[in-house]
C-alpha positions as CSV (number, residue, x, y, z in Angstrom):
1,X,49.3,63.0,155.6
2,X,52.8,63.2,154.2
3,X,54.2,59.9,152.9
4,X,57.8,60.9,153.8
5,X,59.4,62.9,156.6
6,X,59.6,66.7,156.8
7,X,62.8,68.0,155.2
8,X,65.1,70.4,156.9
9,X,64.0,73.2,154.5
10,X,60.3,72.5,155.1
11,X,59.6,71.7,151.5
12,X,56.8,69.3,150.7
13,X,56.7,67.5,147.3
14,X,53.6,66.7,145.4
15,X,54.7,64.0,142.9
16,X,52.8,62.5,140.0
17,X,54.2,59.5,138.2
18,X,52.9,58.2,134.8
19,X,54.1,54.7,133.9
20,X,54.0,53.8,130.2
21,X,54.3,50.0,129.9
22,X,54.7,48.1,126.7
23,X,52.1,45.4,126.8
24,X,52.7,43.8,123.4
25,X,53.4,40.1,122.9
26,X,57.2,40.6,122.8
27,X,57.1,41.6,126.4
28,X,55.6,38.3,127.6
29,X,58.9,37.0,129.0
30,X,59.5,40.0,131.1
31,X,56.1,41.6,131.8
32,X,55.9,40.1,135.3
33,X,59.3,41.7,136.1
34,X,58.2,45.1,134.6
35,X,54.9,44.9,136.7
36,X,56.9,44.1,139.8
37,X,59.2,47.1,139.1
38,X,56.1,49.3,138.6
39,X,54.5,48.2,141.9
40,X,57.7,48.7,143.9
41,X,58.9,51.9,142.2
42,X,56.9,54.3,144.4
43,X,58.2,52.8,147.7
44,X,61.8,52.8,146.5
45,X,61.3,56.4,145.4
46,X,59.9,57.5,148.8
47,X,62.7,55.6,150.6
48,X,65.4,57.4,148.5
49,X,63.7,60.7,149.1
50,X,63.8,60.1,152.9
51,X,67.4,59.0,152.7
52,X,68.5,62.4,151.6
53,X,70.2,64.9,154.0
54,X,68.1,66.6,154.9
55,X,65.2,64.2,154.1
56,X,62.8,65.3,151.3
57,X,59.1,65.0,152.2
58,X,56.6,63.6,149.8
59,X,53.3,65.2,150.7
60,X,51.2,63.6,148.0
61,X,52.2,60.8,145.6
62,X,49.9,59.8,142.7
63,X,50.5,57.1,140.0
64,X,48.8,56.3,136.8
65,X,49.5,53.7,134.1
66,X,49.3,53.6,130.3
67,X,49.6,50.1,129.0
68,X,50.2,50.4,125.2
69,X,50.1,48.2,122.2
70,X,49.8,49.1,118.5
71,X,47.4,51.3,116.6
72,X,46.0,49.6,113.5
73,X,46.6,46.2,115.0
74,X,45.0,46.0,118.5
75,X,41.4,46.9,119.3
76,X,42.5,48.7,122.5
77,X,46.0,50.1,121.8
78,X,46.1,52.4,124.8
79,X,44.8,51.3,128.2
80,X,44.9,54.3,130.5
81,X,44.2,54.3,134.2
82,X,43.2,57.3,136.4
83,X,45.7,58.7,138.8
84,X,45.8,56.6,142.0
85,X,46.6,58.3,145.3
86,X,49.0,55.9,146.9
87,X,48.1,56.6,150.5
88,X,44.5,55.5,149.9
89,X,44.2,53.7,146.6
90,X,47.2,51.4,146.6
91,X,45.0,48.3,146.3
92,X,43.2,49.7,143.1
93,X,46.6,50.5,141.6
94,X,48.0,47.0,142.3
95,X,44.8,45.5,140.8
96,X,45.2,47.6,137.6
97,X,48.9,46.7,137.1
98,X,48.3,43.0,137.8
99,X,45.6,43.0,135.2
100,X,48.1,44.0,132.4
101,X,48.8,41.1,130.0
102,X,51.5,41.1,127.3
103,X,49.6,40.2,124.1
104,X,48.9,41.5,120.7
105,X,51.0,44.2,118.9
106,X,52.4,44.0,115.4
107,X,56.0,43.5,114.4
108,X,58.5,45.8,116.0
109,X,58.5,48.9,116.3
110,X,55.6,49.8,118.6
111,X,53.3,52.7,119.2
112,X,55.4,53.9,122.1
113,X,55.6,57.6,121.2
114,X,51.8,57.9,121.2
115,X,51.8,56.6,124.7
116,X,54.4,59.1,125.7
117,X,52.4,61.9,124.1
118,X,49.3,60.7,126.0
119,X,51.3,60.7,129.2
120,X,52.4,64.3,128.6
121,X,48.8,65.4,128.4
122,X,47.9,64.0,131.8
123,X,46.0,66.0,134.4
124,X,49.2,66.8,136.4
125,X,49.1,68.1,140.0
126,X,49.3,71.9,140.2
127,X,49.3,72.3,144.0
128,X,52.0,71.9,146.6
129,X,55.1,73.9,147.4
130,X,57.2,71.8,145.0
131,X,55.7,69.7,142.2
132,X,57.3,66.9,140.2
133,X,55.8,65.4,137.0
134,X,57.5,62.1,136.2
135,X,57.0,59.9,133.1
136,X,58.5,56.4,133.1
137,X,58.7,54.4,129.8
138,X,59.2,50.6,129.9
139,X,59.7,49.0,126.5
140,X,61.8,46.3,124.8
141,X,61.5,47.8,121.3
142,X,62.1,50.7,119.1
143,X,59.1,53.1,118.3
144,X,57.1,53.7,115.2
145,X,57.5,57.2,113.9
146,X,54.6,59.4,115.0
147,X,51.8,59.4,112.5
148,X,52.9,56.1,110.9
149,X,49.5,54.7,111.8
150,X,47.5,57.9,111.3
151,X,44.2,57.2,109.6
152,X,43.9,53.8,111.3
153,X,40.7,53.3,113.3
154,X,41.0,55.0,116.7
155,X,44.2,56.9,116.0
156,X,44.0,60.2,117.8
157,X,43.7,63.3,115.7
158,X,45.7,65.5,118.1
159,X,49.0,63.5,118.1
160,X,52.2,65.4,117.4
161,X,53.3,64.9,113.7
162,X,56.9,63.9,114.5
163,X,59.5,63.5,117.1
164,X,60.5,67.2,116.9
165,X,56.9,68.3,117.8
166,X,56.8,65.7,120.6
167,X,60.0,67.3,122.0
168,X,58.2,70.7,121.8
169,X,55.4,69.2,123.9
170,X,58.0,68.0,126.4
171,X,59.8,71.3,126.6
172,X,56.8,73.2,127.8
173,X,53.5,72.9,126.0
174,X,51.8,70.6,128.5
175,X,54.1,70.2,131.5
176,X,55.7,72.6,133.9
177,X,59.3,73.3,132.9
178,X,60.8,72.8,136.3
179,X,58.6,69.9,137.3
180,X,59.1,67.4,134.5
181,X,61.3,64.3,134.5
182,X,61.5,61.4,132.0
183,X,63.0,58.0,132.8
184,X,63.3,55.6,129.8
185,X,64.0,51.9,130.2
186,X,64.4,51.0,126.5
187,X,66.9,49.6,124.0
188,X,69.6,51.8,122.6
189,X,67.6,52.3,119.4
190,X,65.5,54.8,117.6
191,X,64.1,57.1,119.0
192,X,65.3,56.5,122.5
193,X,68.9,57.2,121.8
194,X,67.8,60.5,120.1
195,X,66.4,61.9,123.4
196,X,69.7,62.6,125.1
197,X,69.3,66.3,124.6
198,X,65.7,66.4,126.1
199,X,65.6,68.4,129.3
200,X,65.6,66.2,132.5
201,X,65.5,63.0,130.5
202,X,67.4,59.8,131.7
203,X,67.8,56.7,129.5
204,X,68.8,53.3,130.7
205,X,69.5,51.0,127.8
206,X,68.0,47.5,127.9
207,X,68.2,44.5,125.6
208,X,65.2,43.1,123.7
209,X,63.8,40.3,125.7
210,X,65.6,41.3,128.9
211,X,64.1,43.5,131.7
212,X,65.8,46.1,133.9
213,X,67.3,44.6,137.0
214,X,67.0,46.1,140.4
215,X,70.4,47.9,140.1
216,X,69.2,49.7,137.0
217,X,65.9,50.7,138.7
218,X,67.7,51.9,141.8
219,X,70.3,53.9,139.8
220,X,67.5,55.7,137.9
221,X,65.6,56.4,141.1
222,X,68.8,57.9,142.6
223,X,69.3,60.1,139.5
224,X,65.7,61.2,139.7
225,X,65.9,62.1,143.4
226,X,69.2,63.9,142.9
227,X,67.6,66.0,140.1
228,X,64.9,67.0,142.5
């Protein structure tokens, strides 16, 4: 059953959202806020879609989560869920998110870009008249250069070698060109400030130790929906 209403043009959207959540110890003061934002994001997104003129219909909405820490420091640097279908598995999604704890991690910066690469390689929806593949990054820190922890136990062999190669992944290697959207809630620091020229990428700057308030979240959702 559609989550939203039928739009005037009869287009139904199949939307996948992957949330990359920094779960290192530095996030301890704001992790509850980030989790609350993650849990409320899909409903705010659907409400914004329905508020369009004409309304935009969300036929299927799936969400997965990647909680990341640091390679070479933590025994489980990437905790990846499956895709949850929100019209039938919202309870399991809530349980997974609520179980995330902010702990571990080395000194700043973090293994954020590896989480982003993992998100890009997700099993994205390929059906529906209109598809949208959305990645959301929540972090309060800059990111380690890709490959900085290569050779450490558990570091994936198939990671891009640098930010330029990660951009190539974003620009079409793993995701549909017209479907992809990237929302980044992160400090105005390397490499987040270098992503301004990425296709369909939106960056909201945050301060270390401070989360994104509801106005920031709603503004980004509005930008996302307008881009659809």
